[in-house]
BADO-832426 format. One record per residue (C-alpha): residue number from 1; x, y, z; residue in one letter. Coordinates in Angstrom, 1 decimal. Layout:
<pts>
<NUM <X Y Z> "a">
...
</pts>
This chain:
<pts>
<1 <136.4 108.3 109.9> "m">
<2 <134.7 110.0 107.0> "s">
<3 <134.0 113.8 107.2> "l">
<4 <130.3 114.7 107.5> "p">
<5 <128.8 115.9 104.2> "e">
<6 <128.3 119.4 105.7> "i">
<7 <132.0 119.7 106.3> "q">
<8 <132.9 118.4 102.8> "i">
<9 <130.5 121.0 101.3> "k">
<10 <132.3 123.7 103.3> "e">
<11 <135.6 122.5 101.9> "l">
<12 <134.2 122.5 98.3> "l">
<13 <132.6 126.0 98.8> "n">
<14 <136.0 127.3 100.0> "w">
<15 <137.8 125.7 97.1> "f">
<16 <135.4 127.2 94.5> "e">
<17 <135.4 130.7 96.0> "s">
<18 <138.7 131.3 97.8> "s">
<19 <141.4 128.7 96.9> "s">
<20 <144.6 130.3 95.6> "e">
<21 <145.6 127.0 94.1> "t">
<22 <142.4 127.0 92.0> "r">
<23 <142.8 130.6 91.0> "k">
<24 <146.3 130.0 89.8> "a">
<25 <145.9 126.6 88.1> "w">
<26 <142.3 126.2 86.9> "m">
<27 <142.7 128.6 83.9> "p">
<28 <145.8 126.7 82.8> "r">
<29 <144.1 123.4 83.2> "r">
<30 <141.1 124.5 81.1> "i">
<31 <143.4 125.8 78.3> "e">
<32 <145.3 122.4 78.4> "a">
<33 <142.0 120.6 78.2> "l">
<34 <140.9 122.5 75.1> "k">
<35 <144.3 121.8 73.4> "a">
<36 <144.1 118.1 74.4> "n">
<37 <140.6 117.7 73.0> "q">
<38 <141.8 118.8 69.6> "q">
<39 <143.3 115.3 69.1> "w">
<40 <141.9 113.0 71.8> "i">
<41 <139.0 111.9 69.7> "k">
<42 <138.5 108.5 68.0> "p">
<43 <137.8 110.1 64.6> "e">
<44 <141.0 112.2 64.8> "i">
<45 <143.2 109.4 66.2> "i">
<46 <142.2 107.1 63.3> "k">
<47 <143.3 109.7 60.7> "q">
<48 <146.6 110.9 62.3> "l">
<49 <149.8 109.7 60.6> "s">
<50 <152.2 107.6 62.8> "n">
<51 <154.5 110.6 63.0> "e">
<52 <151.8 113.1 64.0> "r">
<53 <150.3 110.7 66.6> "l">
<54 <153.8 110.2 68.1> "s">
<55 <154.3 114.0 68.3> "t">
<56 <150.9 114.6 69.9> "e">
<57 <151.5 111.9 72.4> "y">
<58 <155.0 113.1 73.3> "r">
<59 <153.8 116.6 73.8> "d">
<60 <151.0 115.4 75.9> "y">
<61 <153.2 113.1 78.0> "f">
<62 <155.8 115.8 78.6> "n">
<63 <153.2 118.2 79.9> "s">
<64 <151.3 115.5 81.9> "g">
<65 <148.2 116.6 80.1> "g">
<66 <148.6 119.9 81.9> "g">
<67 <147.7 118.5 85.2> "r">
<68 <150.3 116.0 86.5> "q">
<69 <153.9 114.9 86.2> "r">
<70 <154.5 111.6 84.4> "l">
<71 <157.7 109.6 84.5> "n">
<72 <159.7 110.2 81.3> "a">
<73 <161.4 106.8 81.6> "i">
<74 <158.2 105.3 80.3> "h">
<75 <157.5 107.8 77.5> "r">
<76 <159.1 106.3 74.5> "d">
<77 <158.5 102.6 75.3> "r">
<78 <154.7 103.3 75.2> "i">
<79 <154.8 104.2 71.5> "i">
<80 <157.6 101.7 70.5> "r">
<81 <154.8 99.9 68.7> "d">
<82 <152.8 102.9 67.4> "i">
<83 <150.1 100.6 65.9> "d">
<84 <149.5 99.0 69.2> "k">
<85 <149.3 102.4 70.9> "f">
<86 <146.8 103.6 68.4> "r">
<87 <144.7 100.4 68.9> "g">
<88 <144.9 100.8 72.7> "m">
<89 <143.7 104.4 72.8> "i">
<90 <140.9 103.7 70.3> "l">
<91 <139.8 100.7 72.4> "y">
<92 <140.0 102.9 75.6> "l">
<93 <137.7 105.5 74.0> "l">
<94 <135.2 103.0 72.6> "d">
<95 <132.1 103.7 74.7> "e">
<96 <130.2 100.7 73.2> "s">
<97 <132.4 98.7 75.6> "i">
<98 <131.7 98.8 79.4> "d">
<99 <134.3 101.0 81.2> "i">
<100 <135.2 98.3 83.6> "k">
<101 <136.2 96.0 80.8> "e">
<102 <138.1 98.8 79.1> "r">
<103 <140.2 99.5 82.2> "l">
<104 <140.8 95.8 82.8> "d">
<105 <142.0 95.2 79.3> "m">
<106 <144.1 98.4 79.0> "v">
<107 <145.8 98.2 82.4> "l">
<108 <146.0 94.5 82.8> "g">
<109 <144.8 92.6 79.7> "g">
<110 <145.3 92.2 76.0> "s">
<111 <145.6 96.0 75.3> "h">
<112 <148.1 96.6 78.1> "r">
<113 <151.3 98.5 77.1> "i">
<114 <154.3 98.4 79.4> "d">
<115 <154.7 101.7 81.2> "g">
<116 <151.2 102.9 80.4> "c">
<117 <149.7 103.2 83.9> "g">
<118 <146.4 104.4 85.4> "r">
<119 <147.3 108.1 85.5> "a">
<120 <148.0 108.3 81.8> "l">
<121 <145.1 106.1 80.8> "v">
<122 <142.5 108.0 82.9> "t">
<123 <144.0 111.3 81.8> "s">
<124 <143.1 110.3 78.2> "f">
<125 <139.6 109.5 79.4> "l">
<126 <139.2 112.9 81.3> "l">
<127 <140.3 114.8 78.2> "d">
<128 <137.8 112.8 76.1> "f">
<129 <134.9 113.6 78.4> "n">
<130 <135.6 115.7 81.6> "p">
<131 <132.0 115.4 82.7> "v">
<132 <131.9 111.6 82.5> "k">
<133 <135.5 110.5 83.4> "y">
<134 <137.8 111.4 86.2> "g">
<135 <141.6 111.2 86.6> "l">
<136 <142.9 108.5 88.9> "w">
<137 <146.4 108.9 90.3> "n">
<138 <148.1 108.9 93.7> "q">
<139 <146.9 112.4 94.5> "k">
<140 <143.3 111.3 93.8> "t">
<141 <143.6 108.6 96.5> "e">
<142 <145.5 111.0 98.9> "d">
<143 <142.7 113.5 98.6> "g">
<144 <140.0 110.9 99.2> "l">
<145 <141.9 109.7 102.2> "t">
<146 <142.0 113.3 103.5> "a">
<147 <138.2 113.2 103.5> "l">
<148 <138.2 109.9 105.3> "g">
<149 <136.8 108.1 102.3> "w">
<150 <137.9 104.6 101.3> "e">
<151 <140.1 104.0 98.3> "v">
<152 <140.2 100.9 96.2> "p">
<153 <141.9 97.7 97.5> "e">
<154 <144.6 95.9 95.7> "n">
<155 <142.4 92.9 95.3> "k">
<156 <140.0 94.9 93.2> "d">
<157 <140.4 94.6 89.4> "s">
<158 <141.4 97.7 87.6> "w">
<159 <137.9 98.2 86.3> "g">
<160 <136.3 97.7 89.7> "v">
<161 <138.8 100.0 91.3> "a">
<162 <138.1 102.8 88.8> "y">
<163 <134.4 102.5 89.2> "m">
<164 <134.9 103.0 93.0> "k">
<165 <137.0 106.1 92.2> "i">
<166 <134.3 107.3 89.8> "q">
<167 <131.6 106.9 92.4> "e">
<168 <133.6 109.0 94.9> "a">
<169 <134.3 111.7 92.3> "l">
<170 <130.7 111.9 91.2> "n">
<171 <129.6 112.1 94.8> "k">
<172 <131.8 115.2 95.2> "l">
<173 <130.3 116.7 92.1> "i">
<174 <126.8 116.2 93.6> "d">
<175 <127.9 117.8 96.9> "l">
<176 <129.4 120.8 95.1> "s">
<177 <126.5 121.5 92.7> "k">
<178 <125.9 123.9 91.0> "p">
<179 <129.3 125.6 91.5> "s">
<180 <131.5 122.7 90.2> "i">
<181 <130.3 120.7 87.2> "s">
<182 <133.4 118.8 85.8> "t">
<183 <135.7 116.2 87.1> "l">
<184 <138.6 118.4 86.1> "l">
<185 <137.7 120.7 88.9> "d">
<186 <137.3 117.8 91.4> "i">
<187 <140.7 116.5 90.5> "d">
<188 <142.3 119.9 91.4> "l">
<189 <140.2 119.9 94.6> "f">
<190 <141.6 116.6 95.7> "l">
<191 <145.1 117.6 94.8> "h">
<192 <144.7 120.8 96.8> "t">
<193 <143.5 119.2 100.1> "i">
<194 <146.1 116.4 99.7> "a">
<195 <149.3 118.3 98.7> "a">
<196 <148.9 122.1 99.0> "e">
<197 <149.4 123.9 102.4> "s">
<198 <146.2 125.9 102.1> "e">
<199 <144.2 122.7 101.4> "g">
<200 <145.8 120.8 104.3> "i">
<201 <145.0 123.7 106.6> "e">
<202 <141.5 123.9 105.3> "a">
<203 <140.9 120.2 106.1> "v">
<204 <142.4 120.8 109.6> "k">
<205 <140.0 123.7 110.1> "a">
<206 <136.9 121.7 109.4> "v">
<207 <138.1 118.8 111.6> "l">
<208 <138.6 121.3 114.4> "e">
<209 <135.2 122.9 113.6> "d">
<210 <136.8 126.3 112.9> "r">
<211 <136.2 128.7 110.0> "k">
<212 <138.6 127.9 107.1> "i">
<213 <139.3 131.5 106.3> "r">
<214 <140.2 132.3 109.9> "a">
<215 <142.6 129.4 110.1> "v">
<216 <144.3 130.3 106.8> "l">
<217 <144.6 134.0 107.9> "a">
<218 <146.0 133.0 111.2> "e">
<219 <148.5 130.6 109.5> "s">
<220 <149.6 133.2 107.0> "n">
<221 <150.0 135.9 109.7> "e">
<222 <152.2 133.6 111.8> "i">
<223 <154.2 132.5 108.8> "a">
<224 <154.9 136.1 107.7> "a">
<225 <157.0 136.6 110.9> "y">
<226 <158.6 133.1 111.2> "t">
<227 <162.2 132.8 110.0> "p">
<228 <161.7 129.0 109.7> "e">
<229 <158.8 129.7 107.3> "k">
<230 <161.1 131.9 105.1> "m">
<231 <163.7 129.1 105.0> "n">
<232 <161.0 126.6 104.1> "f">
<233 <159.8 128.9 101.2> "e">
<234 <163.3 129.2 99.9> "l">
<235 <163.8 125.5 100.0> "e">
<236 <160.5 124.9 98.3> "r">
<237 <161.3 127.3 95.6> "y">
<238 <164.6 125.5 94.9> "l">
<239 <162.9 122.2 94.9> "e">
<240 <160.3 123.4 92.4> "e">
<241 <163.2 124.8 90.2> "f">
<242 <165.1 121.5 90.3> "l">
<243 <162.0 119.4 89.7> "a">
<244 <160.9 121.6 86.7> "s">
<245 <164.4 121.6 85.2> "n">
<246 <165.5 118.1 86.3> "f">
<247 <166.5 116.9 82.8> "e">
<248 <168.5 120.1 82.1> "r">
<249 <170.7 119.8 85.1> "i">
<250 <174.1 118.0 85.0> "l">
<251 <174.0 115.9 88.1> "w">
<252 <177.2 114.0 87.3> "g">
<253 <175.1 110.9 86.5> "s">
<254 <172.3 110.1 84.1> "n">
<255 <169.5 110.9 86.5> "l">
<256 <165.8 111.0 86.0> "e">
<257 <163.0 112.0 88.5> "l">
<258 <161.4 108.8 89.7> "y">
<259 <157.8 107.9 89.6> "q">
<260 <156.1 104.7 90.8> "e">
<261 <152.6 104.0 89.6> "d">
<262 <152.2 107.7 88.9> "e">
<263 <153.4 108.5 92.4> "r">
<264 <155.8 111.4 91.7> "p">
<265 <159.4 111.5 92.9> "g">
<266 <159.0 114.9 94.4> "r">
<267 <158.0 114.9 98.1> "q">
<268 <158.2 111.1 98.0> "y">
<269 <156.6 109.7 101.2> "k">
<270 <158.4 106.7 102.9> "i">
<271 <158.1 105.1 106.3> "g">
<272 <160.5 107.5 108.1> "v">
<273 <159.7 110.8 106.3> "g">
<274 <159.4 112.6 103.0> "v">
<275 <162.2 112.6 100.5> "i">
<276 <162.5 116.0 98.7> "d">
<277 <163.4 114.4 95.3> "l">
<278 <163.8 110.7 94.5> "l">
<279 <165.5 110.0 91.3> "a">
<280 <166.8 107.1 89.2> "i">
<281 <170.4 106.7 87.9> "d">
<282 <169.4 105.2 84.6> "k">
<283 <172.9 103.8 83.8> "d">
<284 <173.4 102.1 87.2> "k">
<285 <169.8 101.3 87.8> "k">
<286 <170.0 102.9 91.2> "e">
<287 <167.6 105.0 93.3> "f">
<288 <169.0 108.4 94.2> "v">
<289 <167.9 110.5 97.2> "v">
<290 <168.3 114.3 96.9> "i">
<291 <167.7 116.4 100.0> "e">
<292 <167.7 120.2 100.0> "l">
<293 <168.6 122.0 103.2> "k">
<294 <169.2 125.7 103.8> "r">
<295 <168.8 126.0 107.6> "a">
<296 <169.8 122.6 108.9> "t">
<297 <173.3 121.7 110.1> "t">
<298 <175.3 119.3 108.1> "s">
<299 <175.2 116.7 110.9> "a">
<300 <171.4 116.9 111.0> "a">
<301 <171.3 116.6 107.2> "t">
<302 <173.5 113.5 107.1> "v">
<303 <171.4 112.0 109.9> "g">
<304 <168.2 112.6 108.0> "q">
<305 <169.6 111.1 104.8> "i">
<306 <171.0 108.1 106.8> "a">
<307 <167.5 107.4 108.1> "s">
<308 <166.1 107.5 104.6> "y">
<309 <168.9 105.2 103.4> "i">
<310 <168.2 102.8 106.3> "g">
<311 <164.5 102.6 105.3> "w">
<312 <165.5 102.0 101.7> "l">
<313 <167.9 99.3 102.7> "q">
<314 <165.1 97.5 104.7> "e">
<315 <162.5 97.9 102.0> "n">
<316 <164.5 97.5 98.8> "l">
<317 <166.7 94.5 97.7> "p">
<318 <170.2 95.9 97.9> "r">
<319 <172.2 98.3 100.1> "a">
<320 <173.7 101.7 99.2> "c">
<321 <176.4 104.2 100.3> "t">
<322 <176.0 108.0 100.5> "p">
<323 <177.8 110.4 98.2> "r">
<324 <177.7 114.1 97.1> "t">
<325 <177.8 115.6 93.6> "v">
<326 <177.8 119.1 92.1> "p">
<327 <174.8 120.4 90.2> "v">
<328 <175.2 122.0 86.8> "k">
<329 <172.7 123.0 84.2> "s">
<330 <173.4 122.1 80.6> "r">
<331 <173.3 125.7 79.5> "e">
<332 <175.9 126.8 82.1> "s">
<333 <178.2 123.8 81.8> "a">
<334 <180.9 126.0 80.2> "d">
<335 <180.9 128.3 83.2> "q">
<336 <181.3 125.2 85.4> "g">
<337 <178.3 125.9 87.6> "r">
<338 <174.5 126.5 87.5> "s">
<339 <171.9 128.5 89.3> "q">
<340 <171.5 125.4 91.5> "a">
<341 <175.2 125.5 92.4> "d">
<342 <174.9 129.1 93.5> "e">
<343 <171.7 128.5 95.5> "e">
<344 <172.4 125.3 97.3> "e">
<345 <174.8 122.4 97.9> "p">
<346 <173.0 119.1 97.2> "i">
<347 <173.3 116.2 99.6> "q">
<348 <172.8 113.0 97.7> "r">
<349 <172.7 109.3 98.4> "a">
<350 <172.1 106.4 96.0> "a">
<351 <170.4 103.1 96.7> "s">
<352 <171.7 100.3 94.5> "g">
<353 <168.3 98.8 93.8> "t">
<354 <167.6 96.9 90.6> "d">
<355 <164.5 98.7 89.2> "l">
<356 <163.6 95.6 87.3> "g">
<357 <162.9 93.8 90.5> "s">
<358 <160.0 96.1 91.4> "r">
<359 <156.6 95.0 90.1> "g">
<360 <153.7 97.2 89.0> "s">
<361 <150.0 96.9 88.7> "g">
<362 <147.2 95.6 90.9> "r">
<363 <147.6 92.3 92.6> "e">
</pts>
């Protein structure tokens, strides 16, 4: 059931005035937007050399545009044909063409490039015009779901689906006026209520008809004296460290953090829980589950991983067996261990699933 508009306005007002996530991330996002807009313009893209365009794109992809994490496994294949990439992005930014047609052609038609999904495509649009175009990734849909709003159906074409997303984002702009004026802010709002603890608590507060600040203060007061909370924060810190430095760590295999249709491999939701980090063994084409535990017994950890593997076995084509590996950063390989080695033993299990068997795109 959809939240009443008065409650959504309360959430938006809280986000604009009090959200710690917004205070921490909005200045960085604005700086990233300014940098991105230096080259995401049709007249600039037309003039850039192939080498310069490749460099701008790689820097952009690696940073996620300053607002998301993109799967590096797709990065280089997208510009394998740099002329096709240039043509795709120029077509995408051509406002003489209806936006529905542009999305249909870029994500599923003649301008489609393998690996170039909705998050990257709509990120380009947002940087081109953050007042007119919004980002569309999994967190966008998760945030709308938290509000009780409908998300596009698989039967919708890419263009129709994006128009539904745009309609929802613009409605949030209308409800938040005059404090929030761009879809860059709305994107962070949806991320916050979908994925950040303060945002989840804020939604809970309005659902229970309580004051958001009171609920957050109560939650923080309890958390300050809870040992389990301290363990959770340590685990989350380690998880953030590993996710941020994933490619610099020697896992003992050629691993890369997984992402499916812009759904990040960190805190990856499945039917029986949430996997801390889901990765890909690029050599063996296997999925790899990485779980971080500081305060759970080894038996409980193994049981948790076993349940994840069981779910993967039922939902992916081939089975797997669990194994453990040491964690080493490239910089400390000579010393034989990394900061991650000192902080935490990593429980790991791999699912031998052929990545090529998984489809992508709307059906």
